[in-house]
C-alpha positions as CSV (number, residue, x, y, z in Angstrom):
1,X,17.6,34.3,22.4
2,X,15.8,31.2,20.8
3,X,12.2,31.4,19.7
4,X,9.4,29.2,21.5
5,X,8.7,26.1,19.9
6,X,4.9,25.2,19.7
7,X,4.0,21.9,21.3
8,X,2.5,19.0,18.9
9,X,-0.2,16.5,19.5
10,X,0.6,12.9,19.8
11,X,-1.7,9.9,18.8
12,X,-1.5,6.5,18.7
13,X,-2.7,3.8,16.0
14,X,-2.5,0.3,15.6
15,X,-0.4,-1.3,12.5
16,X,-2.7,-3.6,10.6
17,X,0.0,-6.2,10.1
18,X,0.9,-6.8,13.7
19,X,-1.8,-5.4,16.0
20,X,1.0,-3.1,17.5
21,X,0.5,0.2,18.9
22,X,2.7,3.0,17.4
23,X,2.9,6.9,18.3
24,X,2.5,9.5,15.6
25,X,2.0,13.2,15.3
26,X,0.5,15.4,12.4
27,X,2.8,16.7,9.9
28,X,4.4,20.0,10.4
29,X,5.0,23.1,7.8
30,X,8.2,21.4,6.8
31,X,6.6,18.2,6.1
32,X,3.7,19.8,4.4
33,X,6.0,21.6,2.1
34,X,7.5,18.2,1.1
35,X,4.2,16.8,0.4
36,X,2.9,19.6,-1.7
37,X,6.1,20.0,-3.8
38,X,5.5,16.0,-4.5
39,X,1.7,16.6,-5.3
40,X,2.7,19.5,-7.8
41,X,5.4,17.5,-9.7
42,X,2.8,14.8,-10.2
43,X,5.7,12.4,-10.5
44,X,5.0,9.0,-8.6
45,X,8.7,8.7,-7.5
46,X,8.6,12.1,-5.7
47,X,5.4,11.3,-4.1
48,X,6.7,7.8,-2.7
49,X,9.9,9.5,-1.5
50,X,7.5,12.3,0.3
51,X,5.4,9.5,1.9
52,X,8.6,7.7,3.4
53,X,10.2,11.1,4.7
54,X,6.7,12.0,6.4
55,X,5.9,8.7,7.8
56,X,9.4,8.3,9.2
57,X,9.4,11.9,10.7
58,X,6.0,11.6,12.1
59,X,6.3,8.5,14.1
60,X,9.3,9.9,15.6
61,X,11.8,7.8,13.7
62,X,10.5,4.5,14.9
63,X,9.0,3.3,11.6
64,X,11.4,2.6,8.8
65,X,9.0,2.8,5.8
66,X,11.3,0.4,3.6
67,X,10.9,-2.4,6.4
68,X,7.1,-2.7,6.7
69,X,4.4,-3.9,4.3
70,X,2.9,-1.4,1.7
71,X,-0.4,-1.2,3.4
72,X,1.1,-0.5,6.8
73,X,2.8,2.6,5.6
74,X,-0.4,3.7,3.5
75,X,-2.4,3.4,6.7
76,X,0.0,5.3,8.9
77,X,0.3,7.8,6.3
78,X,-3.5,8.5,5.6
79,X,-3.8,8.6,9.7
80,X,-1.0,11.3,9.9
81,X,-2.9,13.4,7.0
82,X,-6.4,13.0,8.8
83,X,-4.8,14.7,12.1
84,X,-2.9,17.3,9.9
85,X,-5.2,18.9,7.5
86,X,-8.6,17.4,8.8
87,X,-10.6,14.1,9.0
88,X,-12.9,14.9,6.2
89,X,-11.3,15.0,2.7
90,X,-13.1,16.6,-0.1
91,X,-12.4,14.5,-3.3
92,X,-13.3,14.8,-6.9
93,X,-14.4,11.5,-8.0
94,X,-14.8,10.0,-11.6
95,X,-18.4,8.9,-12.3
96,X,-18.6,5.3,-13.4
97,X,-22.0,5.9,-15.5
98,X,-20.5,8.2,-18.1
99,X,-16.7,8.0,-17.2
100,X,-16.2,11.7,-17.8
101,X,-18.0,13.4,-15.2
102,X,-16.4,14.3,-11.7
103,X,-18.6,14.4,-8.6
104,X,-17.7,15.9,-5.2
105,X,-17.5,13.8,-2.3
106,X,-16.6,14.0,1.4
107,X,-14.8,11.0,2.9
108,X,-14.2,10.5,6.4
109,X,-10.5,9.4,6.6
110,X,-10.9,8.1,10.1
111,X,-13.2,5.3,8.7
112,X,-10.8,4.1,6.1
113,X,-9.4,0.7,7.0
114,X,-7.1,-2.0,5.6
115,X,-9.3,-4.5,3.8
116,X,-8.3,-8.2,4.3
117,X,-9.4,-10.6,1.3
118,X,-11.1,-13.8,3.1
119,X,-9.2,-15.9,0.5
120,X,-5.9,-14.4,0.9
121,X,-3.1,-16.8,1.9
122,X,0.6,-16.3,1.9
123,X,1.3,-20.2,1.6
124,X,0.9,-21.0,-2.1
125,X,0.3,-24.9,-2.9
126,X,1.9,-25.2,-6.3
127,X,1.7,-29.1,-6.4
128,X,-0.1,-31.0,-3.8
129,X,1.2,-34.5,-5.0
130,X,4.7,-33.4,-4.4
131,X,3.7,-31.1,-1.4
132,X,5.6,-28.4,-3.3
133,X,4.9,-24.9,-2.5
134,X,6.1,-21.1,-1.7
135,X,5.6,-18.9,1.1
136,X,5.6,-15.2,0.4
137,X,6.2,-12.2,2.5
138,X,4.5,-8.9,2.1
139,X,6.4,-6.5,-0.5
140,X,7.7,-3.1,1.2
141,X,8.1,0.0,-0.4
142,X,11.8,-0.5,-1.3
143,X,10.7,-3.7,-3.2
144,X,8.5,-1.9,-5.9
145,X,8.1,1.0,-8.1
146,X,6.4,4.1,-7.5
147,X,3.4,2.8,-9.5
148,X,2.2,0.9,-6.4
149,X,0.7,4.3,-4.9
150,X,-1.8,4.2,-7.7
151,X,-2.6,0.6,-7.1
152,X,-0.5,-0.1,-10.5
153,X,2.0,-3.0,-10.5
154,X,3.1,-3.1,-14.2
155,X,3.4,-6.7,-15.7
156,X,7.3,-5.9,-16.5
157,X,7.8,-5.6,-12.7
158,X,5.6,-8.4,-11.5
159,X,8.6,-10.9,-12.1
160,X,10.9,-9.2,-9.9
161,X,8.3,-8.4,-7.4
162,X,7.4,-12.2,-7.1
163,X,11.5,-13.0,-6.9
164,X,12.0,-10.6,-3.9
165,X,8.9,-11.5,-2.1
166,X,9.8,-15.3,-1.7
167,X,10.6,-16.2,1.7
168,X,11.0,-19.9,1.2
169,X,10.2,-22.7,-1.1
170,X,9.4,-26.0,0.4
171,X,8.9,-29.6,-1.1
172,X,7.7,-32.0,1.8
173,X,9.9,-31.2,4.8
174,X,12.7,-29.7,3.0
175,X,12.8,-25.9,3.2
176,X,14.8,-23.7,0.7
177,X,15.2,-20.1,2.0
178,X,15.2,-17.2,-0.8
179,X,18.1,-15.5,1.7
180,X,20.3,-18.6,1.1
181,X,19.6,-18.9,-2.7
182,X,21.1,-17.0,-5.5
183,X,19.1,-14.6,-7.8
184,X,19.7,-17.2,-10.7
185,X,18.4,-20.2,-8.6
186,X,15.1,-18.0,-7.9
187,X,15.2,-17.2,-11.6
188,X,15.0,-20.7,-12.5
189,X,12.5,-21.5,-10.0
190,X,10.0,-19.0,-11.2
191,X,10.8,-19.5,-15.0
192,X,9.8,-23.4,-14.3
193,X,6.5,-22.5,-13.2
194,X,3.1,-23.4,-15.3
195,X,0.8,-20.6,-16.1
196,X,-1.7,-21.9,-13.5
197,X,1.1,-21.8,-10.9
198,X,2.1,-18.3,-11.7
199,X,-1.8,-17.4,-11.5
200,X,-1.8,-18.7,-7.8
201,X,1.2,-16.7,-7.0
202,X,-0.1,-13.4,-8.6
203,X,-3.3,-14.4,-6.6
204,X,-1.5,-13.4,-3.5
205,X,-0.6,-9.9,-4.6
206,X,-4.1,-9.2,-5.9
207,X,-5.7,-10.2,-2.7
208,X,-3.3,-8.8,-0.1
209,X,-4.4,-6.3,2.5
210,X,-5.0,-3.0,1.1
211,X,-6.3,0.6,2.0
212,X,-10.0,0.4,0.5
213,X,-13.1,2.4,1.3
214,X,-16.4,2.5,-0.8
215,X,-18.5,5.6,-1.2
216,X,-21.4,6.9,-3.2
217,X,-20.8,9.6,-5.9
218,X,-23.3,11.5,-7.7
219,X,-23.1,12.5,-11.2
220,X,-23.6,16.2,-11.5
221,X,-24.8,15.9,-15.2
222,X,-26.8,12.7,-15.1
223,X,-27.8,12.7,-11.5
224,X,-27.2,8.9,-11.4
225,X,-25.6,7.7,-8.0
226,X,-22.8,5.2,-8.2
227,X,-20.7,3.3,-5.8
228,X,-16.9,3.5,-6.3
229,X,-14.2,1.7,-4.1
230,X,-11.2,4.1,-3.5
231,X,-8.1,2.1,-3.0
232,X,-4.2,3.3,-3.0
233,X,-3.1,6.4,-1.3
234,X,-3.5,8.6,-4.6
235,X,-7.3,7.8,-4.6
236,X,-7.4,9.8,-1.3
237,X,-6.1,12.9,-2.8
238,X,-8.9,13.6,-5.1
């Protein structure tokens, strides 16, 4: 005779990128094992795989993590975690005043939101006189290396990330879509940019929506209170 299966609560959240409601559930023991094994390994690539597996399973297969912006997946995962192990996360945070002591902080995960910079724009004008510009799309988890979970896109990977994030290039009324271009054509376009133009494009990535939360931490040794900004999933695992 088959054993009874426990009922699982169902919740709803709104995707930051689309204002679209999706259903999700807390993770079960099988998913908790995946997460704990990834945390114990301390390998970013294993953590990335665990996040993908858990998000897909806990959204009932409706969310394919590689098809959504990174900040959507981080937000979904944090909400899943808050309903699974508790809304209050107990973290150890490095104190900025001496950069060696750690303070204990309680963080209400339900109050963590996706922060959007007021200056953010995905339409980057590169040359106003020629009306030349590029429209970028938000990178998904399959477009980056595992360092993104630590808010750490390495310089060597930035070039490839830019190339993968190009939706289309325009000059006046002419549109050149990346999907219709060869890798060499995109390489040649990026290689032709000036330093100032490249910095404009990099500004898209540094200002794009991200998981962020400001907290106060008191150094247990110096008693100095400082403000710290948590960002990226790993900051919320203490």
